[in-house]
C-alpha distance (Angstrom), angle and dihedral (degrees) to the residues before:
residue distance angle dihedral
X1 . . .
X2 3.75 . .
X3 3.78 115.2 .
X4 3.80 92.7 -110.2
X5 3.81 90.9 117.4
X6 3.80 92.4 50.9
X7 3.80 133.3 91.1
X8 3.81 113.8 -145.4
X9 3.81 126.0 -143.0
X10 3.81 118.3 -176.0
X11 3.80 126.8 -155.7
X12 3.78 126.4 -155.0
X13 3.82 92.1 -131.4
X14 3.78 137.0 45.7
X15 3.81 115.9 -90.5
X16 3.79 140.8 -174.0
X17 3.84 103.2 166.1
X18 3.81 120.8 91.6
X19 3.80 133.4 157.0
X20 3.79 135.0 166.8
X21 3.80 116.6 -123.7
X22 3.80 91.2 -104.7
X23 3.80 99.6 -166.2
X24 3.84 93.4 47.7
X25 3.81 106.5 92.0
X26 3.82 99.5 162.3
X27 3.81 103.2 52.7
X28 3.81 127.8 45.5
X29 3.79 102.8 -119.9
X30 3.79 135.1 164.9
X31 3.81 130.7 -179.8
X32 3.82 125.2 -145.2
X33 3.80 130.1 -166.2
X34 3.81 121.2 -159.5
X35 3.80 129.3 -134.9
X36 3.79 109.2 -149.0
X37 3.80 122.1 156.1
X38 3.79 92.7 -134.3
X39 3.79 95.5 79.5
X40 3.79 100.2 -152.0
X41 3.82 94.3 52.6
X42 3.81 96.7 64.9
X43 3.77 119.5 118.2
X44 3.80 144.5 -166.2
X45 3.81 116.1 -139.1
X46 3.81 121.8 -159.4
X47 3.82 107.1 -156.8
X48 3.81 121.9 -162.7
X49 3.80 116.9 -170.2
X50 3.81 121.7 -156.5
X51 3.79 103.2 -153.9
X52 3.80 96.0 -169.1
X53 3.80 95.6 60.9
X54 3.85 98.2 18.9
X55 3.80 95.8 -123.1
X56 3.80 132.7 139.4
X57 3.80 128.0 -139.4
X58 3.80 117.9 -166.7
X59 3.79 139.3 -164.4
X60 3.82 116.6 -165.5
X61 3.81 126.3 -156.7
X62 3.80 132.4 -177.1
X63 3.80 119.6 -112.1
X64 3.78 98.4 -171.9
X65 3.82 92.9 163.8
X66 3.80 92.1 82.4
X67 3.80 149.8 -76.7
X68 3.81 113.6 -33.1
X69 3.80 118.6 -126.7
X70 3.80 99.9 170.9
X71 3.82 137.2 18.5
X72 3.79 128.8 -171.7
X73 3.79 130.8 172.6
X74 3.79 130.4 -144.5
X75 3.83 115.5 -103.2
X76 3.82 89.7 -153.0
X77 3.84 103.5 40.7
X78 3.81 118.7 41.0
X79 3.81 92.0 -160.1
X80 3.83 96.7 59.8
X81 3.80 128.1 84.5
X82 3.79 133.0 164.9
X83 3.79 125.1 -138.8
X84 3.79 130.5 -162.1
X85 3.77 106.8 -160.5
X86 3.79 142.7 170.0
X87 3.79 109.7 -118.6
X88 3.79 129.6 -168.0
X89 3.82 114.3 -115.3
X90 3.77 113.1 -168.7
X91 3.79 117.3 -33.0
X92 3.78 103.3 -56.7
X93 3.80 109.7 29.3
X94 3.79 140.7 62.7
X95 3.79 133.2 -159.7
X96 3.78 133.9 -168.4
X97 3.81 117.4 -113.1
X98 3.79 137.1 175.1
X99 3.80 134.7 -151.3
X100 3.81 142.3 167.5
X101 3.82 112.6 -118.0
X102 3.80 132.0 -168.8
X103 3.79 125.6 -135.6
X104 3.84 113.6 -139.0
X105 3.80 118.9 -105.3
X106 3.80 93.1 -137.1
X107 3.78 120.6 52.5
X108 3.79 117.9 -130.1
X109 3.80 112.2 -171.3
X110 3.82 93.9 175.6
X111 3.80 97.9 70.0
X112 3.81 134.9 32.5
X113 3.79 110.7 -133.7
X114 3.78 137.3 -178.3
X115 3.80 114.9 -105.2
X116 3.79 117.0 -113.4
X117 3.82 114.9 -103.9
X118 3.81 105.1 -134.2
X119 3.83 97.6 175.2
X120 3.80 129.8 21.7
X121 3.81 116.6 -154.0
X122 3.81 114.3 -152.8
X123 3.81 104.1 -156.1
X124 3.81 96.5 161.1
X125 3.81 93.9 112.5
X126 3.82 93.0 49.4
X127 3.80 100.6 51.4
X128 3.80 136.1 -69.8
X129 3.80 99.7 -115.2
X130 3.81 103.2 85.2
X131 3.81 116.1 -169.6
X132 3.81 102.9 -178.9
X133 3.80 146.3 -27.8
X134 3.82 111.5 -137.8
X135 3.80 124.4 -165.5
X136 3.81 116.5 -134.6
X137 3.84 110.3 -102.2
X138 3.83 94.3 -123.8
X139 3.82 110.5 6.0
X140 3.81 110.4 79.4
X141 3.83 92.1 -163.1
X142 3.81 97.4 54.8
X143 3.80 133.1 77.2
X144 3.79 138.9 156.8
X145 3.80 126.4 -136.2
X146 3.78 116.6 -159.1
X147 3.79 117.5 -154.1
X148 3.80 123.6 178.7
X149 3.82 89.3 -90.2
X150 3.83 109.7 20.2
X151 3.80 143.4 51.5
X152 3.82 104.7 -146.6
X153 3.81 120.6 -164.8
X154 3.83 112.7 -153.1
X155 3.76 137.3 -162.5
X156 3.83 99.8 -145.4
X157 3.81 98.2 -180.0
X158 3.84 92.4 106.8
X159 3.81 134.8 51.3
X160 3.81 90.3 -101.4
X161 3.79 112.4 53.1
X162 3.80 113.3 -127.0
X163 3.80 116.7 -142.1
X164 3.81 103.3 -132.6
X165 3.81 95.0 -178.7
X166 3.78 141.9 -24.2
X167 3.78 137.0 -151.2
X168 3.80 118.8 -148.2
X169 3.80 120.0 -146.5
X170 3.77 111.4 -120.8
X171 3.79 130.1 -169.3
X172 3.76 146.8 99.9
X173 3.80 123.2 -61.5
X174 3.83 93.8 21.8
X175 3.86 100.1 -79.3
X176 3.81 119.3 -154.8
X177 3.78 136.3 -148.1
X178 3.81 114.5 -118.6
X179 3.85 102.9 -179.0
X180 3.79 143.0 -13.5
X181 3.79 145.0 -163.5
X182 3.80 140.2 -176.9
X183 3.79 118.1 -106.5
X184 3.85 101.9 -123.9
X185 3.81 89.6 -155.6
X186 3.83 129.0 57.1
X187 3.85 88.5 63.4
X188 3.82 87.7 -63.8
X189 3.81 91.4 -78.3
X190 3.80 96.9 126.0
X191 3.79 130.5 78.9
X192 3.81 118.7 -165.0
X193 3.79 123.5 -151.0
X194 3.77 135.2 -169.0
X195 3.79 107.9 -134.3
X196 3.79 104.8 -171.0
X197 3.85 100.6 -73.3
X198 3.82 97.2 -7.7
X199 3.81 137.4 75.7
X200 3.79 116.9 -135.2
X201 3.81 120.9 -177.7
X202 3.79 121.2 -166.5
X203 3.79 132.6 -159.8
X204 3.77 98.7 -123.3
X205 3.84 92.3 -152.6
X206 3.80 97.4 57.5
X207 3.79 101.8 19.3
X208 3.79 89.6 -127.9
X209 3.81 124.7 136.0
X210 3.83 106.8 -98.7
X211 3.82 98.1 -173.4
X212 3.79 139.6 -29.5
X213 3.80 142.9 -161.1
X214 3.79 112.5 -144.4
X215 3.81 118.4 -150.8
X216 3.80 92.6 1.4
X217 3.82 86.8 163.6
X218 3.79 131.4 15.4
X219 3.83 91.1 -129.2
X220 3.82 134.5 31.9
X221 3.80 117.4 -45.0
X222 3.80 109.3 -130.0
X223 3.81 103.7 -178.2
X224 3.80 146.6 -0.9
X225 3.78 137.6 -165.7
X226 3.79 135.2 -170.1
X227 3.80 124.3 -131.5
X228 3.81 103.5 -118.2
X229 3.81 91.1 -159.3
X230 3.79 101.8 46.0
X231 3.79 127.4 52.2
X232 3.80 120.6 -126.3
X233 3.82 96.0 13.8
X234 3.80 118.7 126.3
X235 3.81 127.1 172.8
X236 3.81 121.1 -148.5
X237 3.81 135.2 -177.4
X238 3.76 136.9 178.7
X239 3.76 154.4 147.4
X240 3.81 92.8 -47.2
X241 3.83 88.9 70.0
X242 3.80 93.7 -118.4
X243 3.79 130.1 132.9
X244 3.80 109.8 -155.1
X245 3.80 134.3 -179.3
X246 3.79 118.1 -155.7
X247 3.78 134.2 -163.7
X248 3.78 96.5 -149.7
X249 3.80 91.9 -153.3
X250 3.83 87.8 69.4
X251 3.78 109.9 32.1
X252 3.80 101.7 167.8
X253 3.84 91.0 98.1
X254 3.82 137.3 -0.1
X255 3.81 118.1 -100.6
X256 3.82 89.0 -137.7
X257 3.80 131.6 24.0
X258 3.80 133.5 170.3
X259 3.80 137.1 165.4
X260 3.81 107.2 -160.5
X261 3.82 99.1 140.4
X262 3.80 124.2 80.6
X263 3.83 95.9 -144.5
X264 3.80 141.4 22.8
X265 3.81 118.5 -35.7
X266 3.80 110.4 -136.6
X267 3.80 102.5 178.3
X268 3.82 139.3 26.6
X269 3.81 128.5 -175.8
X270 3.80 135.0 -179.1
X271 3.79 114.9 -144.3
X272 3.84 102.2 -109.4
X273 3.82 92.0 -142.8
X274 3.82 104.4 33.2
X275 3.78 105.3 27.8
X276 3.81 95.4 -172.0
X277 3.82 85.2 75.5
X278 3.81 115.6 81.4
X279 3.79 133.5 179.4
X280 3.80 126.3 -151.8
X281 3.82 128.1 -177.4
X282 3.78 122.3 -159.6
X283 3.77 143.8 -179.7
X284 3.82 86.5 -116.3
X285 3.85 81.6 84.4
X286 3.80 93.5 -111.7
X287 3.78 137.5 112.4
X288 3.80 114.9 -153.0
X289 3.78 125.7 -157.3
X290 3.79 104.3 -157.3
X291 3.78 138.2 178.7
X292 3.80 122.7 -124.0
X293 3.80 92.5 172.4
X294 3.80 94.3 142.3
X295 3.82 91.8 67.0
X296 3.81 100.3 29.8
X297 3.80 128.4 111.1
X298 3.82 88.0 -111.7
X299 3.82 94.8 58.7
X300 3.80 96.1 118.0
X301 3.79 102.2 150.6
X302 3.77 143.4 -23.6
X303 3.81 93.7 -106.3
X304 3.75 140.2 12.7
X305 3.80 115.9 -142.6
X306 3.79 119.0 -154.9
X307 3.80 134.3 175.9
X308 3.77 120.8 -117.7
X309 3.80 137.9 154.1
X310 3.79 92.3 -79.9
X311 3.80 93.4 52.9
X312 3.79 121.1 -113.1
X313 3.77 119.0 15.2
X314 3.80 117.3 -170.0
X315 3.79 116.4 -151.7
X316 3.79 116.6 -160.2
X317 3.77 119.0 -138.3
X318 3.81 120.4 -121.4
X319 3.80 108.5 -71.1
X320 3.79 122.0 -129.2
X321 3.79 117.2 -103.5
X322 3.83 140.4 52.4
X323 3.80 116.2 -17.6
X324 3.81 103.1 175.1
X325 3.78 139.2 -17.3
X326 3.80 142.9 -152.7
X327 3.78 122.7 -139.6
X328 3.81 122.5 -140.2
X329 3.79 129.2 179.4
X330 3.81 96.2 -129.9
X331 3.81 139.9 30.0
X332 3.80 113.2 -55.1
X333 3.79 111.8 -139.8
X334 3.81 100.8 170.1
X335 3.79 139.9 36.8
X336 3.81 125.0 170.4
X337 3.80 139.3 -179.5
X338 3.78 119.5 -131.1
X339 3.83 112.6 -111.0
X340 3.81 88.6 -150.4
X341 3.82 99.7 51.0
X342 3.83 121.8 31.5
X343 3.82 94.6 -154.1
X344 3.84 98.6 52.1
X345 3.80 126.8 83.4
X346 3.81 137.2 168.7
X347 3.81 130.5 -145.6
X348 3.81 129.1 -167.9
X349 3.80 126.6 -156.7
X350 3.79 125.7 -161.6
X351 3.79 93.1 -107.6
X352 3.83 88.6 68.8
X353 3.79 96.5 -101.3
X354 3.81 117.2 142.3
X355 3.80 119.8 -165.4
X356 3.80 119.8 -164.8
X357 3.79 107.1 -162.7
X358 3.80 141.8 177.5
X359 3.77 132.3 -135.0
X360 3.81 106.6 -110.7
X361 3.79 113.9 -93.0
X362 3.81 91.5 -125.9
X363 3.82 90.5 56.7
X364 3.77 91.6 46.2
X365 3.81 91.4 53.0
X366 3.79 91.2 46.4
X367 3.79 90.1 55.8
X368 3.79 97.6 42.0
X369 3.81 100.9 40.6
């Protein structure tokens, strides 16, 4: 695919943090965090895309605390985001920190302000290498921070986050967490982690291991995503260049596996509305929109037979594999679907280039009709 269906937004600084505004279901909005070595110059950009006239409106905020490595947004409160950032400590050292910030209700395009910190998360006793802070899918007062060695459950109802519990990673050769995500099913009581090449999922109430997938990939796992429309299905991706979908009730082999990228895959996302559509972002500078129709919740039958004037017309279902792609000029670390529009997605490359793209009309009609 050429990028003719994409709208481009360029940032002044490098960036690798992107999140949709999860709780905003009316407007198409994405949030970007920059990664500039001069700590005080970093910014957060709120991007609003008008699909009808293909224009972008932006609000820019300072993030003077440091360079942003990860952004997430609250699924229950559109004004709240979390940042994981590298902050300067003293003259010669840096440490990773995390905080919950609040977007302003009224937009002010005349001045660039710092966002209000509504909850500080003191992770110093759980490790300094913070991977992500993930809001609970339904409880606005709960979040998890994942460090390289701990899963920390927070009460974020006050200005100082209270660590309710924590789970320490145990194992030989000092293993480390690389990423994590809430399981939106199972009453949202499970938190899944990527532990180098393995998946470990914990019951957040007891701290016990609920289930695991050993050697899910042969190299580091970079990301994971749950299918919102189908129980037990988890997608993973990593440095081996594979996209895999697992049914975690039977972990001996993935139910779906493809290797269509030529380098590491950093991000994978199920479409929350049409889960046969999947996005992957890679350091081969490409974003792939792929079909996993054979294992999706919409896999009803191999063919649909309809009557027409000519007699029987057989319509093939969407085939598995790449459907379209977007080209960037640098490594792509993030790709996200819009919660407000099922056919719109955004991808961010390290050179600060954001592409807002559409699923091809022909694919949309094939799915809907």
